[in-house]
C-alpha positions in Angstrom: -47.0 -4.8 -30.9 -48.6 -3.4 -27.7 -47.3 -0.4 -25.8 -46.4 -2.7 -22.9 -44.2 -4.8 -25.2 -42.5 -1.7 -26.6 -41.9 -0.4 -23.1 -40.5 -3.7 -22.0 -38.2 -3.9 -25.0 -37.0 -0.3 -24.3 -36.4 -0.9 -20.6 -34.7 -4.3 -20.8 -31.4 -3.0 -22.2 -31.5 -0.2 -19.6 -32.0 -2.7 -16.8 -29.2 -4.8 -18.2 -26.9 -1.9 -18.3 -27.9 -0.9 -14.7 -27.3 -4.4 -13.6 -23.9 -4.5 -15.2 -23.0 -1.2 -13.5 -23.8 -2.7 -10.1 -21.1 -5.4 -10.5 -18.3 -4.6 -8.1 -15.2 -3.3 -10.0 -13.0 -5.7 -8.0 -14.5 -8.6 -10.0 -12.6 -7.6 -13.1 -9.4 -7.2 -11.1 -9.9 -10.6 -9.5 -10.3 -12.2 -13.0 -7.0 -10.6 -14.0 -5.4 -12.1 -10.8 -6.7 -15.5 -11.7 -5.6 -15.2 -15.3 -2.0 -14.2 -14.3 -1.8 -17.0 -11.9 -2.9 -19.5 -14.5 -0.4 -18.1 -17.0 2.4 -18.7 -14.6 1.1 -22.2 -13.8 1.1 -23.1 -17.5 4.6 -21.5 -18.1 5.9 -23.3 -15.0 5.0 -26.7 -16.5 6.4 -25.7 -19.9 9.7 -24.2 -18.9 10.4 -25.5 -15.4 8.5 -28.8 -15.4 6.8 -28.1 -12.1 3.7 -26.4 -10.7 3.8 -22.7 -9.7 0.6 -22.7 -7.6 0.8 -26.0 -5.9 4.0 -25.1 -4.0 2.9 -24.2 -0.4 6.3 -22.6 0.5 6.1 -20.4 -2.6 2.6 -19.3 -1.8 3.6 -18.6 1.8 6.5 -16.3 0.6 4.1 -14.5 -1.8 1.7 -13.8 1.0 4.4 -12.6 3.4 5.9 -10.3 0.7 2.5 -8.9 -0.1 1.7 -8.1 3.5 4.3 -5.3 4.0 3.6 -3.7 0.6 -0.2 -4.1 1.3 0.0 -2.3 4.6 1.7 0.7 2.9 -0.7 0.5 0.0 -3.8 0.8 2.2 -2.5 4.2 3.4 -1.4 5.2 -0.1 -4.8 4.3 -1.5 -6.5 6.8 0.8 -4.0 9.5 -0.2 -4.6 8.9 -3.9 -8.4 9.0 -3.4 -8.0 12.5 -2.2 -6.2 13.4 -5.4 -2.8 13.3 -3.8 0.3 11.1 -3.9 2.8 9.9 -1.3 6.3 9.2 -2.5 7.7 9.1 1.1 6.3 5.8 2.4 9.3 3.7 1.4 11.8 6.0 3.1 9.5 6.2 6.2 9.7 2.4 6.4 13.5 2.6 6.5 13.5 5.4 9.1 11.0 3.9 11.4 12.6 0.5 11.1 16.0 1.9 12.3 14.5 4.0 15.1 12.1 1.4 16.4 14.8 -1.3 16.3 17.2 0.8 18.3 14.7 0.6 21.2 14.1 -3.1 20.7 17.7 -4.4 21.3 18.5 -7.0 23.9 21.1 -6.5 26.7 23.0 -9.5 25.4 23.9 -7.6 22.2 27.5 -6.3 22.3 27.0 -2.8 20.9 23.4 -1.5 21.4 22.5 2.0 20.2 21.2 2.9 23.7 23.0 0.7 26.3 20.7 2.0 29.1 17.5 1.2 27.1 17.8 -2.5 26.3 15.3 -5.2 27.0 12.4 -2.8 26.8 8.8 -4.2 26.6 8.0 -4.8 22.9 5.2 -2.2 22.9 7.7 0.7 23.5 9.6 0.3 20.3 6.4 -0.4 18.4 4.9 2.8 19.9 8.0 4.8 19.0 8.0 3.5 15.4 4.3 4.3 15.0 4.8 7.7 16.4 7.7 8.5 14.0 5.6 7.4 11.1 2.6 9.4 12.3 4.8 12.5 12.7 6.2 12.1 9.1 2.6 11.8 7.8 1.4 14.9 9.7 4.3 16.9 8.3 3.4 15.8 4.8 -0.3 16.7 5.4 0.5 20.1 6.9 2.8 21.1 4.1 0.2 20.1 1.5 -2.8 21.5 3.3 -1.5 24.9 4.5 1.5 25.8 2.3 -0.3 24.5 -0.8 2.8 22.7 -2.0 1.9 20.0 -4.5 1.8 16.6 -2.9 4.4 15.3 -5.3 6.9 17.9 -4.1 6.1 17.7 -0.4 6.3 13.9 -0.2 9.4 13.9 -2.4 11.1 16.1 0.2 10.0 13.8 3.0 11.3 10.8 1.0 14.8 12.3 0.7 14.8 13.6 4.3 13.6 10.3 5.9 16.1 8.3 4.0 18.8 10.7 5.1 17.7 10.3 8.7 17.7 6.5 8.4 21.4 6.7 7.2 22.5 9.3 9.7 20.8 7.7 12.8 23.5 5.0 13.2 26.0 6.4 10.6 24.9 3.7 8.2 25.4 0.8 10.6 22.6 -1.9 10.8 20.7 -2.3 14.1 20.7 -5.9 15.2 20.3 -8.0 18.4 16.5 -7.4 18.7 14.5 -9.0 21.4 12.4 -12.1 20.7 9.3 -10.2 21.8 9.8 -7.6 19.1 10.8 -10.2 16.4 7.6 -12.2 17.1 5.6 -9.6 15.1 7.4 -10.7 12.0 7.3 -14.4 12.5 4.9 -17.0 11.0 1.7 -15.5 9.6 1.6 -12.4 11.9 2.5 -9.9 9.2 -0.4 -11.3 7.1 -2.7 -10.9 10.1 -1.6 -7.3 10.6 -2.2 -6.6 6.9 -5.7 -8.1 6.9 -6.7 -6.3 10.0 -5.5 -3.0 8.6 -7.2 -3.6 5.3 -10.5 -4.5 7.1 -10.4 -1.5 9.4 -9.9 1.0 6.6 -12.3 -0.8 4.2 -15.0 -0.2 6.8 -13.8 3.4 7.5 -13.9 4.3 3.8 -17.2 2.7 3.0 -19.3 3.4 6.2 -18.0 6.4 8.1 -17.8 10.2 7.6 -14.1 9.9 7.2 -14.6 7.9 4.0 -17.3 10.2 2.7 -15.1 13.2 3.2 -12.1 11.5 1.6 -14.0 10.6 -1.6 -15.6 14.0 -1.6 -12.3 15.9 -1.6 -10.9 13.7 -4.3 -14.0 14.1 -6.5 -14.3 17.9 -6.2 -12.3 19.7 -3.6 -14.2 23.0 -4.1 -17.6 21.3 -3.8 -16.3 19.5 -0.6 -15.2 22.9 0.8 -18.6 24.5 0.0 -20.4 21.6 1.6 -18.7 22.3 5.0 -15.8 19.9 5.0 -12.6 21.2 6.6 -10.4 20.1 3.7 -7.1 21.1 5.3 -7.8 19.3 8.5 -9.0 16.2 6.7 -6.0 16.1 4.4 -3.7 16.1 7.4 -5.7 13.1 8.8 -5.3 11.2 5.6 -1.6 11.8 5.3 -1.1 11.1 9.0 -2.8 7.7 8.5 -0.5 7.0 5.5 2.5 7.8 7.6 1.3 5.7 10.5 0.8 2.7 8.2 4.3 3.2 6.7 5.7 3.2 10.2 3.8 0.0 11.0 5.2 -1.5 7.8 8.7 -0.5 8.9 8.2 -2.2 12.3 7.0 -5.4 10.6 9.9 -5.3 8.1 12.5 -5.0 10.9 10.8 -7.7 12.9 10.8 -10.1 9.9 14.4 -9.5 9.1 15.3 -9.4 12.9 17.5 -6.5 12.0 17.1 -3.0 10.6 19.1 -1.3 7.8 18.9 2.2 6.4 18.2 0.7 2.9 15.0 -1.0 4.0 11.9 0.1 2.1 13.6 1.3 -1.1 11.0 1.5 -3.9 8.3 0.3 -1.6 6.3 3.5 -2.3 6.3 2.6 -6.0 5.1 -0.9 -5.4 2.3 0.5 -3.1 1.2 3.0 -5.7 1.3 0.3 -8.3 -0.9 -2.0 -6.1 -3.4 0.8 -5.6 -3.6 1.7 -9.3 -3.7 -1.9 -10.5 -6.5 -2.4 -7.9 -8.6 0.3 -9.6 -7.7 3.5 -7.6 -7.8 6.5 -9.9 -4.9 8.8 -9.9 -7.4 11.6 -10.7 -8.9 11.1 -7.3 -12.3 10.3 -6.0 -12.3 6.6 -6.9 -10.8 3.6 -5.2 -11.4 0.7 -2.8 -9.3 -1.1 -0.3 -10.5 -4.5 -1.6 -9.2 -3.6 -5.0 -5.9 -2.5 -3.5 -5.6 -5.9 -1.7 -6.1 -7.7 -5.0 -3.6 -5.4 -6.7 -1.0 -6.1 -4.1 -1.5 -9.9 -4.6 -1.2 -9.5 -8.3 2.2 -7.7 -7.8 3.3 -10.5 -5.4 2.4 -13.2 -7.9 4.1 -11.5 -10.7 7.4 -11.0 -8.8 7.3 -14.6 -7.5 6.3 -15.9 -11.0 9.2 -14.1 -12.7 11.6 -15.4 -10.1 10.2 -18.9 -10.5 10.8 -18.7 -14.3 14.3 -17.3 -13.6 13.6 -14.1 -15.4 16.5 -11.6 -14.8 15.8 -9.0 -12.1 16.4 -6.2 -14.6 13.7 -7.5 -16.9 11.4 -7.8 -13.9 11.7 -4.1 -13.2 11.1 -3.2 -16.9 8.0 -5.4 -17.0 6.7 -3.9 -13.7 7.1 -0.4 -15.1 5.2 -1.4 -18.3 2.4 -2.8 -16.1 2.2 0.4 -14.0 2.0 2.5 -17.2 -0.6 0.2 -18.6 -2.7 0.4 -15.4 -2.6 4.2 -15.6 -3.7 4.1 -19.3 -6.6 1.9 -18.4 -7.5 4.4 -15.6 -7.4 7.3 -18.0 -9.7 5.4 -20.4 -12.1 4.6 -17.5 -12.2 8.3 -16.6 -13.0 9.3 -20.2 -15.7 6.6 -20.4 -17.4 8.0 -17.2 -17.5 11.5 -18.6 -19.3 10.4 -21.8 
């Protein structure tokens, strides 16, 4: 055997391994998505005598459900990449929905929150809702960056406070009688359009801008990021501010879809958003994650919820199964981290 043949044999496995490493991580997640959808399709014919995937109305509902969680998950993904966590997003959804809706009421409604501020142009309540979400995110980021409170505690405090504000704002009463202009955001496929635009913008931001490089650098090694000249505190505030902004946007879309706002809106949305990010390959250890993976993760969650409902699985069992899946996704993430270190 010549030296060239020996070299070729030695390098071929290495090239194969290198080629395999280049395969986008989203491919495996996409295969999981396809597998879950096919399982529900088969179970649908066995237990319900009908197709799960060939129902256009069901697919439309899945996509609409995914859109709100997906908007939140895009922000949560960026937080997790920095090595943090955001437990406040669901409560921020409820708070912003209540406050934005109070400025979107029509003059024909019998008991508006602000009688002198009815029939406002739709961009005013939207701007107020986004501003409230942004403020909540800035507070989270400032507490984490400058007081050094763990992200879990800081965002847990915001979660409780924001939900309290949502209940206090109208003393627990819902806000209804919203204008058609405002409600338009939640009609037809507009929530999906908003979700896809948000996902595209932040996919580009994370992959091709300094913002993305700084975000990954902080999550991978915060001390190395600091030494390399990154203003870690300032950047963390940016990341949490964006997460708050997107939670506010999700609150606006939620209120517009329901054509009313209630203090209980957004309950457990933060857990679904975290689950979507983790299922999509975002590492809770920080430094790893992609928006494309999160989008697929959100779709997986949507298909599972719809599939269980389709098969008439009790809601309590659905929550148990969802919890098991989240834990399993974290276990897989831990395994991946160990594999990278070897």
